[in-house]
N, C-alpha and C positions, 0 to 999 in steps of 0.2 A: 681753350682746348680745341684741337682740331677734330672735326667730325666729318663723316661722309655717310652716304646712304647706300644700302644694299636693296636691290629691287627684286621682287618676286611677283609673278602673275598667277592668280588662282581663278578658277572657274566655279563660282558658287552656284550659278544657275545656268541652264542651257542658253547659249547665245549671248551671254552677258559677261564681259571681262571686267574685273575689279582689280585695281592696282593696290598692292599692299606694300608700304614702305616701312621697313624695319631698320632699326639702328644696326650698323655694322661695326666691325672692329678696326676698320681702316684708320679712323681718326685717332683711336686710342692705342693701336698697335704700331709696330715698326718704328718705335721711338729710337732705340739704341742703334739699330742698323742705319737709320737716316742720319743720326749724328755722326756716325763713323763715315758715312758717305761725304758729309761736309768736311770732315777732317781729311779724308783722302784727297779731295779736290784742292784743299789748301796746301797739302804736302806736294801734290803734283805741280801746282803753279810755282811753289816756292823753291823747289829743288833742294830741300833742306839737307838731304843726304850728300849732295855734291858740295853745297856751300860749307857744310861741316862734315868732313870726311870721317871723323871719329864715329859718326852715327851710322855710317854705311854698313857696318857689321851687323847692325840690328835690322836692316832692311825695313825701315819704318813704313814706306809706301806699301810694300807687299804685305807687311804684317797687318796694317790697318785695313787693306782691301780684303784680305782673307778673313779677318775678324768680322767685317761688315757682312760678307756673304754668309758666314756661319750664323750670325745673329739674325739675318734676314729669314733664313729657313726656320730657325727656332721660333721667331716671332710670327711667321706665317702659320706655323702649327698651333701656337698658343692662341692666336686670334681667330683661327679657323678661316683665314682668308684664302682665296683662290690664287694659285700661282699665275702670274701674268706673262704672256708671251703673245703679243698681238700678231695676227696674220695680216699680210704676208711678210712684214718687215723682219720679224723674228726668225722666220724660216729662211729668208733670204740671207740674213747675217750668218746663221749657222751653216748655210750652204756655202757661203764664201769662205768661212773658216775651214770647212771640209775640203774645199778646192785647194786652199793653201797647204793643207796637210798632205793631200795626194800629190801635189806638185813637188813637195819637198823630197820625195823618194827619188825622183829623176832630175833633181835640181843641179845646176852648175856647181854649186857648193852645198851639198845636203845639210851639213852641220849648221851652216849659217841660215839656211832656209828654215830648218826646224826651229831655230832660236827665234826667227822672225815670226813664225807661225805661233809660237808660244806667246809672243807679244799680242798677236791678234786674239788669242784665247783670253788673255787678261782683259782686253777691251770688251770682249763679248760678256764676260762676267760683270764688269761694271755697267754695261748696257742693261743687263738683266736687273742689277741692283737698282739702277735709276728707275726703270719701268715699274718695279714692285714697291719702291719706297716713296717716290714722289707722287703722292696720291691726292694732294689737296693744292689749291692755288697758293696757300701760304707757304707750303713746302717748295713749290716751284719758284716762288719769289726768293726764298732763302738760298736756293741753289744758284739762281741767277746773280744774286748779290754776292755770293761766295766767289763766283767766277770773275765778276768785275773787280772785286777787291783783290782776288788772287792775281789778276792781270797786272796789278801794280808792281808786283815783284819783278817780272821780266821787263816791264816798261822802265822802271827806275834803274834796274841793272843795266839795261841797254844804254840809257842816257849816261849813267856813271862811266861805263866803259868808253863811250865816245869822248867824254870830257877828259878822261885819263889816257886817251890815245891807245886804248886796248882795242885795236881794230884790225881787220883783215882786208887789204886792198881798199882801205879808207872806209870800210863798212863796219858798223858796230853790231853786236849781238850780245847774248848773255851766256848762260851756262846750261848744261844738260840738254833737255829737249828744245831749249831756246838758243842753242849755240850756233845754229845756222841762221844767217840774216834773213833769208827768205821765210823760213819756218817761224822765226821770231816775229816778223812783221805780219804774216798772215794770221797767226794766233791772236794778235792784237786787233787786227781789222775786224774779226768776227765779234769782238767784244763791244765795239762802238754802238751798233744798233741796240744791243741789249742794255747798255748803260743809258742810252737815250730813252728807251722805254721806261726804265726804272725812274729816270728823272721826271718823266711826265706824270708818274703816279706818286711822286714823293712831295714832301713839303719843301719850303724854300731852302732849309738847311741841307736837306738831301740833294736838292737840285744843284746847289753850289758845289757840294762835294763831288757829285757825279760829273759836273762840268769840268772840274779840275782833273778828274780821272781821264776824261775824254781828251782833254788838252795834253795830258801826259802821254797817252797812247799815241796821239798824232805826232808828237815830237819824237818819240821813240821809233815809230814807223819811218819817219823822215830820215833819221840817222842810220837806219839799216840800208838806205838807198836801194830798196827792193822795187824794181819797176813793176814786177808782177803784182805785188801787194798794193802798189799805188793804183794800178788799174782796178784791182779788187775794191779798194776804198772808193774810187770814183764810181764804180758800179753800184756799191751799197748806198752811197749818198744820193746818187742820181735816182735810183729806184725808190728810195725813201721820199725824195721830193715828188716824184711822180705819183706816189700813193696818197699824197695830201689831197683832201677833198676841196679845200679852198684854193681857187685859182691863184689868188694873190700870194698865199703861203707857198704854193708850188713854184711860182716864179721867183720868189725871194730865195727859196732853198736852191734852186738851180743856178741863180746868179751868184749865190754864195759859194756854190761848188766851183763854178768857173773862176771866181776870184781866188779860191784856195789853190786851184791848179796853177794859175798864173803866178801866184806868190811862191808856191813851192818850186816852180820851174826857175824862178829868178835866183833862188838860193841853192839849187841843186849842184852838188860838188862832185858827184861821181863822174869819173872820166867817161864812162859809157852812159850817155843819157838817151833821150828819145829822138835825137836827131840822127839822120843818115843811118837808119837801122840796117840797111843792106850791107854796110861795111863794118858793122859792129861784131867784134870777135866773139862776145858772149852769146849773141843771137845765133851766130853760126854754130857755136858749141851746142846750143839747145836744139837746133835743127838736126845736128849730127846725132844727138841722143834720140830724137824722134825717129829718124831713119833706122838707127841701130835697134830701137825698140820694135819697130815693125819687122825688121829682119829676124829678130829673136822669135817673134810670134810665128813667122813663116816656117822657121825650123822646128818649132814646138807648139803647134796650133792648139792642141788639146789641153795641156797642163802648163805650158810656159817653161821658163828656165828656173823657176823657184822664187819664192818671196824674198825680195831684197837682193837678188843675185844679178840684177841687170847691171849694176855698177862694176861687177867683176867681169862680166861678159862683154862689156862695152868696147874694150879695145879690139875684140875679135870681129865685131859687127859694124862698127862705125866706118863710113867711107873714109879712105885715107886723106882725102882733101879736106875733110871736116874734123879730123882728129885734133883735139885740143893740144896734144903733145904734153899735157901736164902730168905730173908725177902721180897724182891721186886719180882714182876712177871717178866717173860721173854717173849719177843715177839718171834715169829717163826723166827729163824735166817736163813731164806732163802726167798728171795722176792717172788719167784714163788709158793712155798708151802704156804707162808703167804696169797697170793691172793686167792689161792685155798681154804684155810681153812676159810678165813674171808668173801669172796664173793661168794663162790661156783662156780659151772659151769657157771652161768650167768655172773660172773665177770671175771673168769679165761680165757674163750675163747676170748672175745674181747681184754683183756690185752695182751695175748700171741701173737695174730695176730698183735696188734699194735707194740709190741716190734720187732717181726720178720720182718714185712714189713718195718719198719723204718731203721733197720740196712741194709736190702737188698737195700733199696732205696739210702741210703748214699753210698753204694758200687757202685751202678750203676752210680751215679752222678759223679764219678771220671773220667768218660769218657768225661765230658763236660767242659765248660769254667771255672767253679769254682771247678776244680778238687782238688786243695790243700785244700780249705775250706771243701769240702765234705770228704776228707780223714781225716782231723782233727776231724770232727764231728763223723765219723765212729769209729775212734780210741777211742775218748772220750766215745762213747756209749758202745763199747766193755769193756772199763774200768768199767762202771756201771754194765754191765751184769756179768762180772767175780766177782766183789765185791759182787754182789747180791747173789751169791751162798752161802755165809756165813754171810749174813746180811739181815735184813728185812727193805728194803728201799722203800717199795711200794708207800708210800705217801709223799716222799720227792720231792722237786721242780725240781731237776736237770735233771732226765731223760725226763720229759715232756718239759722242756725248750729246751733240745737238739733235741727232736723230732720236735718241732715247728720250730727250725732253719733249720733242714733238709728239712722240707716242704717248708719253705721260699726259700731255695736254689733251690729246685725243681721248684718252680714257676719262679724264675729268669732264670734258665737254659732253661726251656721251652720257655720263652719269647725270649731269645737270639737265640735259634734254629729257632724260627719263623722268626726273623729278618734276620738271615743268609740264610733262605730258605732251611734249612737242615731237616726240619720236615714237 
C-alpha cells in the first residue's frame, strides 16, 4: 500500500521546535483518479479513437480525462488533502494559458486560435491532475512505465508504415498526434532516457524488455528521417554520457554515440541530409519561417497573431525569395519563435520562464532521493528543447507532462527531506 507523510510543526515549549509526523491520506487516497490518469496516457499514446473510428463518437480520451479530474477533486475532499499548485510553475502555466486566450480575440483566425487555446486548457488540466495524483515514487515509476510502453504504439506504427511504403517524401510517421515525422520522432526521443533509467532500476527481464523498446524507438526515429530529432537524440545521449561519474564509462558512451552517428549516416536515405546545408531547400524553408515569425511579432508585439495561426499568416510574412511555394502553409519551425509570434510578449515571457525553471529544477533534484528519476526527466526535457530549435512543438503534450512530473518529483523530494530532518 502506498503511503506518504504529512508534516506539522508545533511549539510545545518556548524556543524548542518538535516535529510531529502524522499519517496522511496521500497514500490511501487518489486511487481512482490516478488509475484514470494511467488510462488517459495509454489512450493518448495509442490514438485508439483514430485507429478505430467507430470509437470517436464516444470521445474516449476526453471522457477519461474529464472523469479523472472529477474523481481527483472528489478524492481530494474525501482524503482532506491540500490541492497542489506549485509556485511559480503553476502560475506561469496559467499565465501562458491566459495569454493564449487574450491573443485569440485579435488573432489572424480567431476561431482556430480559440480551438488551439482549448487544447492548451486541456493540457493544463492534465498537468494539474499529474501534480495532484503522482504523489509517491511508486506512482511516478508507474507513469514513466506507462509512457515507455505507450511509446511502442507510435514506434511500431512508424516502422510498419515505412515497411508498407506509407511515407511522405520518403519519411515515415504514424497517425494522430504522431502523423508529422518531426513530432513523431521528437516524442520518441524524449522516451529514451526515461526507458534507460527504468532499465537501470529493473531486473534482468525488465532490462531486456526495455533494451528492445529503446532499439524500437531508435529504428522508428531513423525512419522518420528527422534531422532535428537526430540532433536532439545526439544531445540527449551526449549529455547522458557526460553525466557519468566513471571516466571510462563516459568515454565508452561518447564513443558509442560517435559510432551510432557514423552508422546512421551511412544508411541515411533522405535526399536532404546534413551535407551542404546552405543549398538545402528545407533549411531555407525553415529560415523563411523564422523570419516570418519575427515579422509577425513585429506587427503584433503584445499578443501575437493568435495560437496556431502562424501557418495561416506565413504567406503574408515570409520573404518572397524564401517562400516554399508549397500548397500547404508552414508553421514556424522553432518552438520559441512560434510562441513569440503567436502569443507575443504576454505568452513568451511566462513560457520561457516555465521552460527554464523546469530544467533547472530537474537538475537540482538530482541531489535528492529521486536523483535517477530527476536525471531522466532532465535529459528528456533537454531532448524537447533541442528538437524545438527546428520544430514548432509549442502545443504538444509532452513538454508539459514532463514539467508536471518534475514538479511531482519536487513535491516528493521535499517531503522526504522533511521526514529525514534535512530541511
